[in-house]
Residue, then its C-alpha position, 0 to 999 in steps of 0.5 A: m215247432f217245438v213243444h211240450i210233449e207228455i208220454i204216457e208209457s208203461n213200458p220204462h225202455l220204450r218210455s225213455l227211447l220216445g222221449w230222448h228222440l223228442q228231446q233229440v229234435g227239441h221238444t220238452v218231454h215230461l214222461a209218466s208210467g201209468c193214469q195217475q200219473g199222467q193225470e197229474v203230469f198233465q194238470q202240472r204241466h198242461p203239454d201241447l201233445v200227449v203220446l199215450d200208450l192205451d196198453l198200461n198197466e195202470g187204469n184204462g187207456l181208453d178212460l185217460c184218453r177220453w179224460l185228456h179230451y175232455q180237458q180241450q187243451a192238448i193233441i193225443l197221439v195214441l200208441s197201441a199194440h192192437g191195429d185191429e179197425t175196431d180199436v183205432v176207431a175206439a181210440l178216436r171216439s173216445g178223443a185222439d187225434d191219430y193213432l200208431a200201431k206197434p211195432f212202428g219205425m221211429q221216423e214214422f213216429l216223429a213224422r206224426v208228431e212233426v205233423l201233430t204239432r203243425r195243428s191248431r186249436p182254440f186255447l185260451p190265454s194262459v192268464l185269464n183276467l176277469g177284471e178284478l179277478q186273475v187266474d193263471l192257468v200255467q203257475r196255477r195262481v189265483v189273484v182278487r183284487n191284487m191279492p193272491v188267493d190260496l186254493t186247494p188242489q181240488e178247488f183250482s181243478l174245479l176253477y181250471v175246468l170251468t175256465q176251459m168251457g168259455g161260458t157253457p154250464l157243466s152238470r155237477q156229474e161232469l165238473l167231477r168227472r173232469a175235475w177228480p177223475e178218480s178221486i170223488d164219486n158224489p156228484r154233490t161234493v162239487d156243490t161244497h168246493i163251489l161253496s168254498l170257491r165262491k167264499k174265496i174268488e167272490l165280492d160277494p159269495q151270497q150273491p155270485r157273478l163269477i161263478q154262476t149256479v144255471r138251474n137244473v143244469g150246474y155251474r158255469l163261470h161268467l168270462e166278462p170282466l168285472n169290477g168295482r162297479h159290480r160290488h154289492n153294498g153289503m162289501k165295503p170297498h176295503q173288504r176282500p174276499a176271505q183267503s185259505r191259509s193253505s198253502h199253494v199246492l200243484v194238482 
C-alpha cells in the first residue's frame, strides 16, 4: 500500500536517506526539518503517516507528537536516540503509534512503515458536503451555495479542526491549541475568528446553524446537511454570505 509520508527529521543526511528509501518502494514523501515546518507541511499535504524524530534542534518533539495526534489524521512513527522505557512510554502516551530507537537498520525501518500503513483509521471524506456548504479538506477550498469563499489561513485551520471532531464540541483553549499551536496565546481570539467565519459561511450569521455555540464549553460543527428550507426570513434567496477579498492561501 503506497501512501503519503512526512518525515520530520533535523539531520539532513538521515532525512534525505529515509526519504529516498521510502520513495524507492513507491511512497510519496514530504520532508521537514523542525516543528514549525513540520506543522506547515502537515497542514498542506495531509500525510497518511508521519515519521517524527523527537530529538529536533528546533521545537519540542513530544509537543509536536501530541499536536499531530490531536489532528486525528496521520499514523505516527517516532524515531529517537533515547530508547529507555520511560522515553518509549512518554512517546506512546503522546500519541505515537510506534517507536524506533536509533541506531536502526533500514530494513527494520521499512518493515515498521509497511506494518503501520496497513493499519486503518476512520478518516473523514476528503470533501465534506453539508448541503449548501462544501469543504474540500485536501485542496483547502470552501464553497457556499456554489460560490467559492476565500478564507484566511487562520479561518480555514479553525474550520478544519471543527470538521475533524465529528460534531463534538471543543473549548476555546482546545481549538486554539489545535488550530494555531504556536501563533496565538489568547483563547478569546477564537471568538473573533469564529465571528468572521460565520459571516462567510452561514446563511444568517446572527443565528448560526453550522458553527454552533455550546454553552460553557465552546464550539461545534453541525454536520447534518443544510439546505434552502433552513433560510431565515431575514435573508432573501438571492443573497449570499459575505466573502473575503483576500486570496486563498495554504496554511
